[in-house]
N, C-alpha and C positions, 0 to 999 in steps of 0.2 A: 446619529454615526452612519455614515455608510457601510453595509455589511461587507464583509471580504472573506474570500473564499479561497482556497489553494485546489488545483486540479491536479491529482496524483493519478500515474497509471503506470501498471507493472509492463516493463520492457525487457529487452533482451532475453526473452524466454524462448530460446532456439539453441541447438547445439549442432556443432558442423554444418551441413548443408542444409538441414532442418531449420525452419524458421515460424514460429507461432503468430507473433505479434509484428503490427505493421509500424516497427520504430520510426521511421523517418518521418511519416503523415502525422502520428501522434504527438512526435516531439515539437509539432508545430502548433499544437493545441494546448498542452497541458503546460503546467508550470513547474511540477516536481516529477521526477524518474524514479521508480523504484526498479532498480537494476537485479536481476538475476545473477547469482555469484557463485554459480556452478554446482550448488548442490541439488536444486529440483531442477534447473535449466541453465543455460549460459556455458559458454566457454572463453577463453581469453581473448581470442579474435573478437567475439561478439560483444564482450564487455567494453574491449576498447574503441570497437566501432561507435557503441551506443554512448559511451563516455564524449568521445569526439563530437556527435551529433549533437547531444546535450548542452556542451559548452557553447559550440557554434550559436544555437538557438536560445542561449540565456536561461536554459532548464536547470534547477537545481537536480544533483545528482544523490541517490538514497541507496543505500544495499539493503536489497530485500534477502533476508536470511531466511535458512529454511532448515528441516531435516535433511538428512543426507538420503535422499531418495530421487533418484533420477529416473528411475523406472515407473514410479507412482506420482510424479510430478510434484513431489512434497506434499500431496494430498492423503496419505496413509498413516492412520496413528501411529506412532513409535514410542516407545519407551526407552530413552536415552539418560544415562547418569549424569546428574548436573555439572560435574566437573568437566565431562567430555564434551556436552553440549553448550558450556560456557567457552570452552577452547575452539570449537567448529565455529561458532558464532564469531569470535575474533579473527578466526581464519579468513572468514568468507569477508568480512569487512576490510580487514588487511589486502587481499587480492584484488578488491576493486578499487582501494585508495590509490594502488600503484598505476591504474589506469587514467583515473580520475585527476592526478597529480601531472599527468604526461599531457594530459587534454588542457590543463592550466586553471584546474580548478581543484577539487576536494570532495570526500564523501561527507554531505551536509546533515545526514540524518539516516536512522535504521529503521526498516519495517521488517516484521515478520511476514511470513509467508503460510499460506496452507493449513496444513494440520497443526503447524507450530502456532501460527494465529489465535485459531480457536481453542488449542489447549490452554494457553497463558491468559485467556479471558478468565477462567476460573482456579486454572493449577499454580499454587503459588511459587510451589518449588522449582518449576519450570521458569515460571517467569522470573524469577529470581536469578536463575542460570543464564538466562538471556540478559538480561539486566548486569551480570556479571560480566559476560561476553563483551557488551559494549564497554564496561568500563575497562576492562582488558585492551581493548582497541583505541584507548584515550578518552571516551567519552563524547556522545554524540546526542541531539535530539531523537526522540523515539516516537514513533507514530502507530497509533493502535486504537482500539475500540473503547469509547468512553464507559467508564465504569469497570473497566477491566483491572484484574489484579495486576496484570503487567503495568499499566500505568501508575497504579497505585504504588507499585515496588520501586518503579524506577524515579518517581517524584521524592521518595523517601530517600533513595538513593542520589538525589542532587540532580538528576538528568533532567533537562527540559524536555516536557510532555506535551505532545500533539495529539488531540482527538480528531478521529476521521469517521465518516458514513459512507455509505454505500448506495447509491439511487438505484442500480440494477440488482439490488439483493433484499429480498423479504426480510422482515425483522419480525421478531417475536415481541408480545405484549411487554416483554420484561427488556427491550431493549436490544436484545442479541441478536446475531442472525440467524436466520433458520438454516440447518444442516441441508448440504446441498443435494442430500439422498431424499428429502421429503419434496413431494410436488409443490410445486409454485414458489421453490427457494430462490430462484432467477428470475427476475422481471425481464420479459422478452420485447414487451410492447414498447417500442421507441417513445412514444408520446408519453407513455407513463413514466419512462425513466426520465424524460426532460421535465417534465412537472414535478416529480419528486425531487429532483436535483433543485429545483427553485424553492419549492417547501423546507428542504433541510438548509439552504444558503440564507433564505430570507426570513424564515418563520421558527428555525429550529426545532421541525418536528416531520414525522414522517407516519404513513398509515401501515400499522402492522398486518401480517398475513390474516388475522382475524378480525380488521377492519377498524381497530383501535387507533385513535391518534396517540403516537408515542414521542418525547421529548427527544431529541438529538441534538445535542451540543456538539457541532463539529467545525476545526478550522480548515479542515480538509476533505474535498470529496474524491473519492477513488473513482475512477473509470475503467472497468476492464478491457483491458487488449485483447484479450482471446475470443471476444464475444462475435458472432456475427455482425458486418456492418460496424465495427467498431469505431473506425475514424469517422465516418460521417454522423454518427450517434454523438462523439465526443464534440464535433464541431457544431451540431445543433444545441448541446448543452451549454457549451461556452456562449455561443449567441444568445441563447436565452436569458442568460445571466446577466451578460451584459446590457441588454436593452431593458431589464429590469431594474437595473441599477445598482447590480451587485459588482462590486472590483473583485478581478482575480489576479491575484499575487501569491506568490510561494511564500510559505512560512519561515524557510529557513534561510 
């Protein structure tokens, strides 16, 4: 069978006049857009603009939910009571749904961001709170790290689960992401990112930071939109996948 991979990117990561991601260009490359919903980045006008562009280009819209942490870009560890976190996840999904529907589509999936994403790899209570929030918003497919507590809890709750991988992030020998504070956590060599993308999509494996081959089963590949040269790198990744016989298509 022909391997199939989705390409997702974090978009709409701006606020007011400040913009971090090159949304227009990346939406011509990716198949799924993780749109910031206002808690780590994004505002109403930005969400509306990105949803309109995504629908124009046939890109699926996903809600990228996070802890309420604009100042820290959602990357600071926070302790949020489960009931409060569930409500805030649902709130973010609902906010984006308004603009997705106005553009002629709807929110197709949910992906946590930053510190929340990493926390629910191991924290079952917080993972459960995110799942409760997704259920409160009507229930949607969720995107997350393979083997995480989040995907396990979501599957038990009846939500469709989709595993993703990161070509520009270093992995531990256990298959988790190396914390950003550690040297080498982000892969900056464009050629290495391209080849790691192919390895993930074709061979379902990646080389860890310590040099070991690690199995990575993923239906979606994340291309970070806030790295230098993100657009050109995304184009190179997509081209390499296609020329290698990999089909690029959305999962939702």
